[in-house]
C-alpha positions in Angstrom: 0.2 0.1 0.4 1.0 3.2 -0.3 -0.1 6.6 1.9 -1.3 9.7 0.0 -3.0 11.2 3.1 -1.8 14.9 3.9 -1.2 13.4 8.1 1.8 12.1 8.6 2.0 8.7 8.9 4.0 6.7 11.8 4.4 3.2 12.0 4.9 0.9 14.9 5.7 -2.9 14.9 6.1 -5.8 17.6 8.9 -8.1 17.0 7.9 -10.5 19.8 6.9 -13.8 18.0 4.5 -14.8 20.8 0.9 -15.9 20.4 -2.1 -18.1 21.6 -3.3 -17.6 18.0 -3.4 -21.6 16.4 -2.5 -19.7 12.7 0.9 -17.6 13.6 3.4 -20.2 12.8 2.4 -19.7 9.3 3.2 -15.9 9.7 6.8 -14.8 8.1 9.5 -14.0 10.7 9.7 -11.6 12.5 6.2 -11.2 13.6 3.9 -10.0 16.8 1.8 -13.2 16.8 -0.7 -11.2 14.8 1.1 -9.4 12.3 4.2 -9.6 10.1 6.7 -7.1 10.0 6.4 -7.2 6.4 2.6 -6.1 6.5 3.6 -3.0 8.5 5.2 -1.3 5.7 3.7 1.2 3.9 5.3 3.4 1.4 4.7 7.1 2.2 5.1 6.7 6.1 7.0 9.4 7.9 8.8 7.0 9.9 8.6 3.4 11.7 10.0 2.0 14.4 10.1 -1.8 15.9 9.7 -2.9 19.9 10.0 -6.1 21.2 6.5 -6.9 22.1 3.7 -9.2 21.1 0.6 -7.8 19.4 -1.5 -7.6 22.4 1.4 -6.6 25.2 2.6 -3.6 23.6 -0.8 -1.7 24.3 0.4 -2.2 27.9 4.3 -1.1 27.3 5.8 2.3 28.4 7.7 2.0 25.3 4.8 2.2 22.9 3.3 5.3 25.0 6.5 7.1 24.4 7.1 6.1 20.8 3.8 7.7 20.1 4.1 10.7 22.3 7.8 11.2 20.6 5.9 11.0 17.0 3.2 13.4 17.6 5.6 16.2 19.0 8.4 15.6 16.6 6.9 13.7 13.6 9.6 10.7 14.1 10.1 8.2 16.7 13.4 7.7 18.8 15.9 5.7 17.3 
């Protein structure tokens, strides 16, 4: 896909390959148990960052909140 909207797009991807999903074994590595890293690549995104967390677990990670805050404030993630 290609991002063509006027708003900046930032993508955060998880890379901890843990899931209770029985179909996760079919995902190409790396993945977060639900979404493969490959699926998070969108042409036109302003920035991307990976965090070591599974899909659901990342919602409870301080690092996720800090990365979202950084992107909203500066238009880029902390690398």
